[in-house]
Steps between C-alpha positions, in 0.01 A plus 500: 500500500509877448206720589438857405594756763354848479695774674240754605746738664564803284806718525421831665566770244617781727668399823751651740709348780680669787806378687476685830763627738504744787655793309422418137311263273549359152201505265471278192221571253415260216268603216389345170738559209404688187499188282473129563523326836803700607478705818682810614616576850636792697697481826535807721613578853310731736540613858234410755425861588139606451570739211692237304233237564230739381689560176533124452128447563408769247736342247336158546155653462607664173626164371161343587662229713252224580683348797788600728672219689735532797650267759405517867836640613490590871273806539651682202212393276232684698553864388555391139193275500273760657616780269453291186160391625400864554590574134252242374752229414465133590804412715561139591700395803658158448690262721874510436505121528292476180738708289839359586757552229618197306818351651827553320415848377642832625280694739469878495217743565454556126492129419259438787263767367516359145445144622207605717346685205536200269343266752218745567407553136446124462265500801714257696455687830230523765430825685524517876206618704519875568189626684333836428608818677248485788598142581870590479452775760316260728779247450763755606309565821435135591857391425642783707264405782621141490860624515420715804329208673813288441721783632283533809525127562879515476509789748279311744740206480784737592303613805453141614871427454589813699279389790660155488840668520383673820362169633143636488292189419167669444464334157489163680194605698315720250417372153508856364732741677368785284147479634354760735658349812839424343533844346421672833768293670763580238416872516548480877839334450605784272376756756727345766277255685693188609285354779359162386202540734388830347567382147293185553208701645467680165346185353141536383202272440610138447866583558431563868468127553873479414626762747715248696671388179545863392681580825750229421525606137590863587776398740801565278783741420333779306743796480495853361668366187205267442255782577656726235484230231147397598382861478634531145347170391157580645504842334583338169212252541260785582615688190443195282154452653413859410623449144295180465187677625556776243541242225183323612309824452643551151439137403139523614454811285653326196274198558180705485445437124548126563275469805283231339805288414633538855165383641505198268852396599428563868246217486774241442623319810839637607468820296450825689495863382879530506553179305230606252680830444829320430335252261327776302826695487688201358251354250255784443125456456482446123515126445492529120878508530478139620265300271448225759570438865781269391672789323492702822643209703771447240594869499519500881711180488242306701462235229693173450782523248552266205852363470504184289807340343573148372149392589539603863324789671705690756435780739125522535527800730445864424615633166746744660527812712194717464374816666643483852252753639204302371656171611554634851144623546354180353717292734378697800141466379542124460635462854221717640236304309655179634391595850133523411228237475449558128555323170839669449596437862425128482685472169802683641520271803461187289777598257724616786471161670583310183748722316613771740406860573692647206308302242178571687562873472563471126190286445269725702658810347417363156142427609467856630633636170240299307224636723636854457496468122138384498393779736674778308391362163136501620430825690165369629647178639542421870704230667316243712691252711319166536704393800750217550245232405501621140856369467380148574217547250743608229729206573202268480407642159857454381495139608180461297693649203254784463581867480337700782374848439746744666308702762707818462243762405152595606280805519432449871607777736808437719422324822730682740575849625619740232769764549696722264752633749865415457528470878199278577378482857329205659162454327187528706359183352637148515777498242537148364850542355825658619643810337832524322756681718654824371 
């Protein structure tokens, strides 16, 4: 039996599409024809230099283009997108996966631009999330900081391998060879000290209980060759530390307009000031871009995918590869929350026992995203953790086939020590949750 189907999508009258490259781009413009349903189009090629892009933007403004669509090609889209945005146009960044050319047809830059324009004018595309300028600057800083932290970790691994090569087993005795005691010992090795007795006596505080083990650990074959390499590696680590401290200062300055949002996110178990800065940099603070918490989880690829064929559902995992920076910080937050005696901690441990740590990280990461959406969508809201017993209460309600009220927001003040520093020190009060490591 046939039923009426109303197509509410209207063809966009004035649309442009750009096929981007590093040196040049192809622009296709489609406008309404003079008579009838016919349309006219123009295809032109421009360089990606600023002057040429400005001329193109002015031309599109004169033609009263309603929408400009471009693919997310490497980083080549950024200067074009920002320039068009500055000229008052409405650029859309779309996923290249959504605009694949039909198979069996030739593929050129001109044909790609025309195809993209035809698909765009029929509103068959979805725009990607591009945050405003202030969030983009914060994102540049936080992403660069994460890269420097990874580089510093790799350099520290090289130091440990170098000491192993010299048969210096200090990493067996000390859990962190880059602490105050370990760093003093390595500086002494670079300066020429080789006596295990003197090196072991440099231990401080709790490390002094391990002086006999340290004497054995420093009995090796550390040569001038090792000293030269160790000196270079330690200098590189110190330089990276200085760069990270400089970035922390800049990040804190960029976070000043979002201080309230940082305080809200800092209330969540496992989220510290650094993690809050990364989350704001990746998703922003305006949740109108995501109508519901489910939309945010789906965008971040922390939602189950739907893959059904022949009456069978397959692959109930994540819908794909999402934002790796956001996924990394949410994974760290989930693990950190799993160590606490909280609702999220108990849920993490329960899922980890049943389904493994990976799935537990995804599940808790999704829960944290839902809490984040509610907090940012309600500026006056505060997160209150009801403790691990609330998980049993929720499970009891589910067994009774009733829907419990989600205790995610409240107007109560946070219960623990507050801090806005990107390098938090030990709080003077009794902190009831661990902090996310940098």
